[in-house]
N, CA, C and O atoms as a GROMACS GRO file, in nm:
protein
  456
    1LEU      N    1   0.083  -0.119   0.000
    1LEU     CA    2   0.000   0.000   0.000
    1LEU      C    3   0.087   0.126   0.000
    1LEU      O    4   0.059   0.222  -0.071
    2ALA      N    5   0.194   0.123   0.081
    2ALA     CA    6   0.284   0.237   0.086
    2ALA      C    7   0.349   0.260  -0.050
    2ALA      O    8   0.368   0.374  -0.093
    3LEU      N    9   0.384   0.150  -0.119
    3LEU     CA   10   0.444   0.158  -0.251
    3LEU      C   11   0.345   0.218  -0.351
    3LEU      O   12   0.383   0.301  -0.434
    4LEU      N   13   0.219   0.178  -0.343
    4LEU     CA   14   0.115   0.230  -0.432
    4LEU      C   15   0.093   0.380  -0.410
    4LEU      O   16   0.076   0.456  -0.505
    5VAL      N   17   0.094   0.421  -0.282
    5VAL     CA   18   0.078   0.564  -0.248
    5VAL      C   19   0.198   0.642  -0.300
    5VAL      O   20   0.182   0.752  -0.354
    6ALA      N   21   0.318   0.586  -0.284
    6ALA     CA   22   0.439   0.653  -0.331
    6ALA      C   23   0.437   0.669  -0.482
    6ALA      O   24   0.474   0.774  -0.534
    7VAL      N   25   0.393   0.564  -0.554
    7VAL     CA   26   0.385   0.571  -0.700
    7VAL      C   27   0.280   0.674  -0.743
    7VAL      O   28   0.303   0.751  -0.835
    8ALA      N   29   0.165   0.673  -0.675
    8ALA     CA   30   0.060   0.770  -0.706
    8ALA      C   31   0.107   0.912  -0.679
    8ALA      O   32   0.080   1.004  -0.756
    9LEU      N   33   0.178   0.930  -0.566
    9LEU     CA   34   0.230   1.061  -0.531
    9LEU      C   35   0.334   1.106  -0.633
    9LEU      O   36   0.335   1.221  -0.674
   10CYS      N   37   0.420   1.014  -0.673
   10CYS     CA   38   0.523   1.045  -0.772
   10CYS      C   39   0.459   1.082  -0.906
   10CYS      O   40   0.501   1.177  -0.970
   11ALA      N   41   0.358   1.007  -0.947
   11ALA     CA   42   0.288   1.037  -1.072
   11ALA      C   43   0.221   1.173  -1.064
   11ALA      O   44   0.220   1.247  -1.162
   12SER      N   45   0.164   1.206  -0.948
   12SER     CA   46   0.097   1.333  -0.929
   12SER      C   47   0.198   1.448  -0.937
   12SER      O   48   0.170   1.550  -1.000
   13VAL      N   49   0.316   1.432  -0.874
   13VAL     CA   50   0.421   1.534  -0.877
   13VAL      C   51   0.471   1.550  -1.019
   13VAL      O   52   0.493   1.663  -1.065
   14ASN      N   53   0.491   1.437  -1.091
   14ASN     CA   54   0.538   1.445  -1.230
   14ASN      C   55   0.436   1.518  -1.318
   14ASN      O   56   0.474   1.599  -1.402
   15ALA      N   57   0.307   1.489  -1.299
   15ALA     CA   58   0.203   1.555  -1.377
   15ALA      C   59   0.202   1.704  -1.347
   15ALA      O   60   0.186   1.786  -1.438
   16ALA      N   61   0.218   1.741  -1.220
   16ALA     CA   62   0.221   1.882  -1.182
   16ALA      C   63   0.343   1.951  -1.242
   16ALA      O   64   0.334   2.065  -1.286
   17THR      N   65   0.456   1.882  -1.243
   17THR     CA   66   0.578   1.937  -1.301
   17THR      C   67   0.561   1.959  -1.450
   17THR      O   68   0.601   2.062  -1.504
   18VAL      N   69   0.501   1.860  -1.518
   18VAL     CA   70   0.477   1.873  -1.661
   18VAL      C   71   0.382   1.989  -1.688
   18VAL      O   72   0.404   2.066  -1.782
   19SER      N   73   0.276   2.001  -1.607
   19SER     CA   74   0.181   2.112  -1.624
   19SER      C   75   0.248   2.246  -1.601
   19SER      O   76   0.226   2.341  -1.677
   20LEU      N   77   0.330   2.254  -1.499
   20LEU     CA   78   0.400   2.378  -1.468
   20LEU      C   79   0.499   2.411  -1.579
   20LEU      O   80   0.509   2.527  -1.619
   21THR      N   81   0.571   2.312  -1.628
   21THR     CA   82   0.666   2.334  -1.737
   21THR      C   83   0.594   2.380  -1.863
   21THR      O   84   0.641   2.471  -1.932
   22SER      N   85   0.482   2.318  -1.893
   22SER     CA   86   0.404   2.357  -2.011
   22SER      C   87   0.353   2.500  -1.998
   22SER      O   88   0.358   2.577  -2.093
   23ALA      N   89   0.305   2.534  -1.880
   23ALA     CA   90   0.254   2.670  -1.855
   23ALA      C   91   0.368   2.771  -1.869
   23ALA      O   92   0.348   2.879  -1.925
   24LEU      N   93   0.486   2.737  -1.818
   24LEU     CA   94   0.601   2.827  -1.828
   24LEU      C   95   0.641   2.847  -1.974
   24LEU      O   96   0.669   2.959  -2.016
   25ARG      N   97   0.644   2.737  -2.051
   25ARG     CA   98   0.678   2.749  -2.194
   25ARG      C   99   0.576   2.834  -2.267
   25ARG      O  100   0.613   2.917  -2.351
   26LEU      N  101   0.448   2.815  -2.238
   26LEU     CA  102   0.343   2.892  -2.301
   26LEU      C  103   0.358   3.041  -2.266
   26LEU      O  104   0.344   3.127  -2.353
   27HIS      N  105   0.387   3.069  -2.140
   27HIS     CA  106   0.407   3.208  -2.096
   27HIS      C  107   0.526   3.271  -2.167
   27HIS      O  108   0.518   3.385  -2.213
   28GLU      N  109   0.637   3.198  -2.178
   28GLU     CA  110   0.756   3.250  -2.246
   28GLU      C  111   0.726   3.276  -2.393
   28GLU      O  112   0.772   3.376  -2.449
   29GLN      N  113   0.649   3.188  -2.457
   29GLN     CA  114   0.612   3.206  -2.597
   29GLN      C  115   0.525   3.331  -2.613
   29GLN      O  116   0.546   3.409  -2.706
   30GLU      N  117   0.428   3.349  -2.522
   30GLU     CA  118   0.341   3.467  -2.529
   30GLU      C  119   0.423   3.595  -2.509
   30GLU      O  120   0.398   3.695  -2.576
   31GLU      N  121   0.521   3.591  -2.420
   31GLU     CA  122   0.606   3.708  -2.398
   31GLU      C  123   0.684   3.743  -2.524
   31GLU      O  124   0.697   3.860  -2.559
   32ARG      N  125   0.738   3.640  -2.592
   32ARG     CA  126   0.812   3.664  -2.716
   32ARG      C  127   0.722   3.723  -2.823
   32ARG      O  128   0.764   3.810  -2.899
   33GLU      N  129   0.598   3.677  -2.829
   33GLU     CA  130   0.505   3.723  -2.933
   33GLU      C  131   0.454   3.864  -2.907
   33GLU      O  132   0.421   3.936  -3.001
   34THR      N  133   0.446   3.905  -2.780
   34THR     CA  134   0.390   4.036  -2.748
   34THR      C  135   0.496   4.138  -2.706
   34THR      O  136   0.464   4.254  -2.685
   35ALA      N  137   0.620   4.096  -2.695
   35ALA     CA  138   0.726   4.188  -2.654
   35ALA      C  139   0.750   4.291  -2.765
   35ALA      O  140   0.741   4.258  -2.883
   36PRO      N  141   0.781   4.414  -2.727
   36PRO     CA  142   0.810   4.515  -2.829
   36PRO      C  143   0.935   4.475  -2.905
   36PRO      O  144   1.025   4.414  -2.848
   37PRO      N  145   0.942   4.510  -3.032
   37PRO     CA  146   1.060   4.474  -3.110
   37PRO      C  147   1.184   4.543  -3.055
   37PRO      O  148   1.177   4.657  -3.010
   38THR      N  149   1.294   4.474  -3.058
   38THR     CA  150   1.418   4.531  -3.005
   38THR      C  151   1.504   4.590  -3.115
   38THR      O  152   1.606   4.653  -3.086
   39ASN      N  153   1.467   4.572  -3.240
   39ASN     CA  154   1.549   4.622  -3.350
   39ASN      C  155   1.490   4.747  -3.415
   39ASN      O  156   1.519   4.776  -3.531
   40VAL      N  157   1.408   4.821  -3.341
   40VAL     CA  158   1.346   4.942  -3.394
   40VAL      C  159   1.440   5.059  -3.372
   40VAL      O  160   1.492   5.079  -3.262
   41ASN      N  161   1.462   5.135  -3.478
   41ASN     CA  162   1.546   5.255  -3.467
   41ASN      C  163   1.454   5.376  -3.456
   41ASN      O  164   1.383   5.408  -3.551
   42PHE      N  165   1.455   5.442  -3.342
   42PHE     CA  166   1.372   5.560  -3.320
   42PHE      C  167   1.451   5.682  -3.360
   42PHE      O  168   1.562   5.704  -3.312
   43ASN      N  169   1.393   5.764  -3.448
   43ASN     CA  170   1.459   5.883  -3.498
   43ASN      C  171   1.391   6.005  -3.435
   43ASN      O  172   1.279   6.040  -3.472
   44VAL      N  173   1.458   6.068  -3.342
   44VAL     CA  174   1.401   6.183  -3.270
   44VAL      C  175   1.374   6.298  -3.366
   44VAL      O  176   1.271   6.365  -3.354
   45THR      N  177   1.464   6.323  -3.461
   45THR     CA  178   1.445   6.432  -3.556
   45THR      C  179   1.319   6.410  -3.639
   45THR      O  180   1.240   6.503  -3.657
   46LEU      N  181   1.299   6.290  -3.688
   46LEU     CA  182   1.179   6.258  -3.766
   46LEU      C  183   1.054   6.269  -3.680
   46LEU      O  184   0.950   6.317  -3.727
   47ALA      N  185   1.062   6.225  -3.554
   47ALA     CA  186   0.947   6.233  -3.464
   47ALA      C  187   0.908   6.379  -3.439
   47ALA      O  188   0.789   6.412  -3.441
   48LEU      N  189   1.005   6.465  -3.416
   48LEU     CA  190   0.976   6.607  -3.392
   48LEU      C  191   0.922   6.674  -3.518
   48LEU      O  192   0.830   6.755  -3.510
   49ARG      N  193   0.978   6.640  -3.634
   49ARG     CA  194   0.927   6.695  -3.759
   49ARG      C  195   0.781   6.655  -3.778
   49ARG      O  196   0.698   6.738  -3.817
   50SER      N  197   0.750   6.531  -3.752
   50SER     CA  198   0.612   6.482  -3.764
   50SER      C  199   0.520   6.554  -3.667
   50SER      O  200   0.406   6.586  -3.701
   51LEU      N  201   0.568   6.581  -3.546
   51LEU     CA  202   0.490   6.654  -3.447
   51LEU      C  203   0.456   6.794  -3.497
   51LEU      O  204   0.343   6.840  -3.483
   52TYR      N  205   0.555   6.863  -3.555
   52TYR     CA  206   0.530   6.998  -3.606
   52TYR      C  207   0.434   6.996  -3.725
   52TYR      O  208   0.354   7.088  -3.739
   53PHE      N  209   0.442   6.894  -3.810
   53PHE     CA  210   0.345   6.884  -3.920
   53PHE      C  211   0.204   6.864  -3.863
   53PHE      O  212   0.108   6.918  -3.918
   54ALA      N  213   0.191   6.788  -3.758
   54ALA     CA  214   0.060   6.769  -3.695
   54ALA      C  215   0.012   6.901  -3.634
   54ALA      O  216  -0.104   6.938  -3.649
   55TYR      N  217   0.101   6.973  -3.564
   55TYR     CA  218   0.063   7.103  -3.507
   55TYR      C  219   0.019   7.201  -3.615
   55TYR      O  220  -0.076   7.277  -3.595
   56ALA      N  221   0.086   7.200  -3.730
   56ALA     CA  222   0.056   7.295  -3.836
   56ALA      C  223  -0.086   7.281  -3.889
   56ALA      O  224  -0.140   7.375  -3.946
   57ALA      N  225  -0.147   7.166  -3.871
   57ALA     CA  226  -0.285   7.147  -3.914
   57ALA      C  227  -0.380   7.241  -3.839
   57ALA      O  228  -0.492   7.263  -3.884
   58PHE      N  229  -0.337   7.295  -3.726
   58PHE     CA  230  -0.418   7.388  -3.647
   58PHE      C  231  -0.400   7.534  -3.691
   58PHE      O  232  -0.473   7.622  -3.645
   59CYS      N  233  -0.304   7.560  -3.778
   59CYS     CA  234  -0.275   7.696  -3.822
   59CYS      C  235  -0.383   7.748  -3.917
   59CYS      O  236  -0.450   7.671  -3.984
   60ALA      N  237  -0.397   7.879  -3.920
   60ALA     CA  238  -0.490   7.944  -4.014
   60ALA      C  239  -0.440   7.922  -4.157
   60ALA      O  240  -0.322   7.894  -4.179
   61ASP      N  241  -0.531   7.936  -4.253
   61ASP     CA  242  -0.498   7.908  -4.393
   61ASP      C  243  -0.381   7.989  -4.447
   61ASP      O  244  -0.287   7.933  -4.503
   62GLU      N  245  -0.386   8.122  -4.431
   62GLU     CA  246  -0.283   8.207  -4.493
   62GLU      C  247  -0.144   8.178  -4.440
   62GLU      O  248  -0.052   8.159  -4.520
   63PRO      N  249  -0.123   8.173  -4.307
   63PRO     CA  250   0.012   8.139  -4.259
   63PRO      C  251   0.055   7.998  -4.300
   63PRO      O  252   0.174   7.974  -4.324
   64LEU      N  253  -0.039   7.906  -4.308
   64LEU     CA  254  -0.004   7.771  -4.350
   64LEU      C  255   0.034   7.769  -4.498
   64LEU      O  256   0.125   7.696  -4.539
   65GLN      N  257  -0.036   7.849  -4.578
   65GLN     CA  258  -0.006   7.856  -4.722
   65GLN      C  259   0.134   7.912  -4.746
   65GLN      O  260   0.204   7.868  -4.837
   66THR      N  261   0.174   8.008  -4.666
   66THR     CA  262   0.306   8.070  -4.682
   66THR      C  263   0.411   8.006  -4.591
   66THR      O  264   0.526   8.048  -4.588
   67TRP      N  265   0.369   7.907  -4.519
   67TRP     CA  266   0.455   7.832  -4.427
   67TRP      C  267   0.519   7.925  -4.324
   67TRP      O  268   0.640   7.920  -4.300
   68SER      N  269   0.433   8.011  -4.263
   68SER     CA  270   0.485   8.110  -4.168
   68SER      C  271   0.413   8.107  -4.034
   68SER      O  272   0.430   8.199  -3.954
   69CYS      N  273   0.332   8.004  -4.006
   69CYS     CA  274   0.263   7.999  -3.877
   69CYS      C  275   0.363   7.958  -3.768
   69CYS      O  276   0.475   7.918  -3.798
   70GLN      N  277   0.321   7.968  -3.644
   70GLN     CA  278   0.413   7.941  -3.533
   70GLN      C  279   0.466   7.798  -3.531
   70GLN      O  280   0.573   7.774  -3.475
   71TRP      N  281   0.394   7.704  -3.591
   71TRP     CA  282   0.436   7.565  -3.590
   71TRP      C  283   0.508   7.521  -3.716
   71TRP      O  284   0.565   7.412  -3.721
   72CYS      N  285   0.505   7.605  -3.818
   72CYS     CA  286   0.570   7.568  -3.944
   72CYS      C  287   0.722   7.570  -3.925
   72CYS      O  288   0.776   7.662  -3.864
   73LEU      N  289   0.788   7.471  -3.978
   73LEU     CA  290   0.932   7.462  -3.965
   73LEU      C  291   0.999   7.563  -4.059
   73LEU      O  292   0.987   7.550  -4.180
   74PRO      N  293   1.068   7.662  -4.003
   74PRO     CA  294   1.127   7.766  -4.087
   74PRO      C  295   1.250   7.715  -4.164
   74PRO      O  296   1.313   7.616  -4.126
   75GLY      N  297   1.280   7.786  -4.271
   75GLY     CA  298   1.401   7.757  -4.346
   75GLY      C  299   1.396   7.628  -4.426
   75GLY      O  300   1.501   7.577  -4.466
   76ARG      N  301   1.278   7.577  -4.451
   76ARG     CA  302   1.264   7.453  -4.528
   76ARG      C  303   1.197   7.486  -4.660
   76ARG      O  304   1.140   7.594  -4.676
   77ASP      N  305   1.204   7.396  -4.752
   77ASP     CA  306   1.141   7.419  -4.883
   77ASP      C  307   1.002   7.359  -4.892
   77ASP      O  308   0.959   7.319  -5.000
   78TYR      N  309   0.931   7.352  -4.780
   78TYR     CA  310   0.797   7.294  -4.780
   78TYR      C  311   0.701   7.383  -4.858
   78TYR      O  312   0.704   7.505  -4.844
   79VAL      N  313   0.618   7.322  -4.939
   79VAL     CA  314   0.518   7.394  -5.017
   79VAL      C  315   0.382   7.333  -4.987
   79VAL      O  316   0.363   7.212  -5.002
   80THR      N  317   0.289   7.416  -4.944
   80THR     CA  318   0.153   7.369  -4.917
   80THR      C  319   0.078   7.364  -5.050
   80THR      O  320   0.067   7.464  -5.120
   81ARG      N  321   0.027   7.247  -5.084
   81ARG     CA  322  -0.044   7.228  -5.211
   81ARG      C  323  -0.195   7.236  -5.194
   81ARG      O  324  -0.264   7.279  -5.287
   82ALA      N  325  -0.247   7.197  -5.080
   82ALA     CA  326  -0.392   7.199  -5.060
   82ALA      C  327  -0.423   7.212  -4.912
   82ALA      O  328  -0.355   7.154  -4.827
   83ILE      N  329  -0.526   7.289  -4.884
   83ILE     CA  330  -0.581   7.299  -4.748
   83ILE      C  331  -0.728   7.263  -4.760
   83ILE      O  332  -0.799   7.317  -4.844
   84VAL      N  333  -0.772   7.171  -4.677
   84VAL     CA  334  -0.908   7.118  -4.687
   84VAL      C  335  -0.982   7.142  -4.556
   84VAL      O  336  -0.927   7.123  -4.448
   85PHE      N  337  -1.108   7.184  -4.567
   85PHE     CA  338  -1.194   7.196  -4.449
   85PHE      C  339  -1.335   7.160  -4.490
   85PHE      O  340  -1.386   7.210  -4.591
   86ASP      N  341  -1.398   7.075  -4.412
   86ASP     CA  342  -1.537   7.039  -4.437
   86ASP      C  343  -1.619   7.087  -4.318
   86ASP      O  344  -1.599   7.041  -4.205
   87ASN      N  345  -1.710   7.181  -4.343
   87ASN     CA  346  -1.789   7.242  -4.236
   87ASN      C  347  -1.879   7.143  -4.164
   87ASN      O  348  -1.899   7.156  -4.043
   88SER      N  349  -1.934   7.045  -4.235
   88SER     CA  350  -2.028   6.953  -4.171
   88SER      C  351  -1.958   6.853  -4.079
   88SER      O  352  -2.015   6.811  -3.978
   89THR      N  353  -1.836   6.815  -4.113
   89THR     CA  354  -1.764   6.717  -4.030
   89THR      C  355  -1.651   6.780  -3.949
   89THR      O  356  -1.594   6.715  -3.861
   90HIS      N  357  -1.620   6.905  -3.979
   90HIS     CA  358  -1.510   6.977  -3.914
   90HIS      C  359  -1.375   6.912  -3.941
   90HIS      O  360  -1.281   6.927  -3.862
   91VAL      N  361  -1.364   6.840  -4.050
   91VAL     CA  362  -1.236   6.782  -4.090
   91VAL      C  363  -1.154   6.892  -4.154
   91VAL      O  364  -1.201   6.963  -4.242
   92ARG      N  365  -1.030   6.904  -4.108
   92ARG     CA  366  -0.940   7.006  -4.161
   92ARG      C  367  -0.803   6.943  -4.177
   92ARG      O  368  -0.757   6.870  -4.090
   93GLY      N  369  -0.740   6.972  -4.288
   93GLY     CA  370  -0.607   6.917  -4.309
   93GLY      C  371  -0.538   6.986  -4.424
   93GLY      O  372  -0.591   7.079  -4.484
   94TYR      N  373  -0.418   6.940  -4.454
   94TYR     CA  374  -0.343   6.999  -4.564
   94TYR      C  375  -0.248   6.895  -4.623
   94TYR      O  376  -0.218   6.792  -4.563
   95VAL      N  377  -0.203   6.927  -4.743
   95VAL     CA  378  -0.103   6.846  -4.812
   95VAL      C  379   0.013   6.939  -4.844
   95VAL      O  380  -0.008   7.047  -4.900
   96ALA      N  381   0.133   6.898  -4.809
   96ALA     CA  382   0.253   6.976  -4.840
   96ALA      C  383   0.360   6.881  -4.892
   96ALA      O  384   0.352   6.760  -4.873
   97TYR      N  385   0.458   6.938  -4.958
   97TYR     CA  386   0.567   6.854  -5.005
   97TYR      C  387   0.700   6.927  -4.993
   97TYR      O  388   0.706   7.048  -4.974
   98SER      N  389   0.806   6.849  -5.005
   98SER     CA  390   0.941   6.902  -5.003
   98SER      C  391   1.017   6.836  -5.118
   98SER      O  392   1.032   6.714  -5.123
   99ARG      N  393   1.066   6.919  -5.208
   99ARG     CA  394   1.147   6.866  -5.318
   99ARG      C  395   1.279   6.811  -5.266
   99ARG      O  396   1.325   6.705  -5.309
  100ALA      N  397   1.340   6.882  -5.173
  100ALA     CA  398   1.470   6.841  -5.120
  100ALA      C  399   1.461   6.704  -5.051
  100ALA      O  400   1.551   6.621  -5.065
  101GLU      N  401   1.353   6.683  -4.976
  101GLU     CA  402   1.336   6.557  -4.904
  101GLU      C  403   1.268   6.450  -4.989
  101GLU      O  404   1.263   6.333  -4.952
  102LYS      N  405   1.214   6.494  -5.104
  102LYS     CA  406   1.137   6.404  -5.191
  102LYS      C  407   1.026   6.335  -5.111
  102LYS      O  408   1.010   6.213  -5.115
  103THR      N  409   0.950   6.420  -5.038
  103THR     CA  410   0.849   6.369  -4.947
  103THR      C  411   0.721   6.450  -4.958
  103THR      O  412   0.725   6.572  -4.970
  104VAL      N  413   0.608   6.382  -4.953
  104VAL     CA  414   0.478   6.446  -4.946
  104VAL      C  415   0.424   6.425  -4.804
  104VAL      O  416   0.431   6.315  -4.751
  105TYR      N  417   0.372   6.530  -4.744
  105TYR     CA  418   0.317   6.524  -4.610
  105TYR      C  419   0.167   6.549  -4.615
  105TYR      O  420   0.121   6.641  -4.682
  106VAL      N  421   0.092   6.467  -4.545
  106VAL     CA  422  -0.052   6.485  -4.532
  106VAL      C  423  -0.081   6.491  -4.382
  106VAL      O  424  -0.046   6.399  -4.307
  107SER      N  425  -0.144   6.599  -4.340
  107SER     CA  426  -0.171   6.616  -4.197
  107SER      C  427  -0.314   6.664  -4.181
  107SER      O  428  -0.363   6.743  -4.262
  108PHE      N  429  -0.380   6.617  -4.077
  108PHE     CA  430  -0.518   6.661  -4.052
  108PHE      C  431  -0.547   6.660  -3.903
  108PHE      O  432  -0.480   6.593  -3.825
  109LEU      N  433  -0.650   6.738  -3.867
  109LEU     CA  434  -0.695   6.740  -3.729
  109LEU      C  435  -0.763   6.608  -3.699
  109LEU      O  436  -0.846   6.562  -3.778
  110GLY      N  437  -0.729   6.548  -3.589
  110GLY     CA  438  -0.786   6.419  -3.557
  110GLY      C  439  -0.915   6.425  -3.479
  110GLY      O  440  -0.989   6.326  -3.476
  111SER      N  441  -0.946   6.536  -3.416
  111SER     CA  442  -1.069   6.544  -3.339
  111SER      C  443  -1.109   6.690  -3.318
  111SER      O  444  -1.030   6.782  -3.338
  112VAL      N  445  -1.233   6.707  -3.276
  112VAL     CA  446  -1.286   6.839  -3.246
  112VAL      C  447  -1.358   6.830  -3.112
  112VAL      O  448  -1.431   6.734  -3.087
  113ASP      N  449  -1.337   6.930  -3.025
  113ASP     CA  450  -1.408   6.930  -2.898
  113ASP      C  451  -1.557   6.942  -2.921
  113ASP      O  452  -1.601   7.017  -3.009
  114VAL      N  453  -1.634   6.870  -2.844
  114VAL     CA  454  -1.779   6.874  -2.859
  114VAL      C  455  -1.838   6.969  -2.759
  114VAL      O  456  -1.960   6.987  -2.755
   0.00000   0.00000   0.00000
């Protein structure tokens, strides 16, 4: 009887160990799948430039057209090609480009206070 209890206890411990090991492997796999990438290169200059383009969407039409509002990046060759506003949806945005950077920028207001 003692031998049977010992075997049952051993089998129970082995099953618990296997379950714990499986759970640990599953957790490690989930961590790998949801962990942020480690090979991402964050460019502070690009992030700040993008921030200013987003801010410029709040500028009035004329300063935005001449690229002279408080948020417009001075000394650049940015050219505003279109400014859009829809009164019914309050969507406002603009399209600008830079020949030197060979880049087109599209920026718009993401929300309006209710």
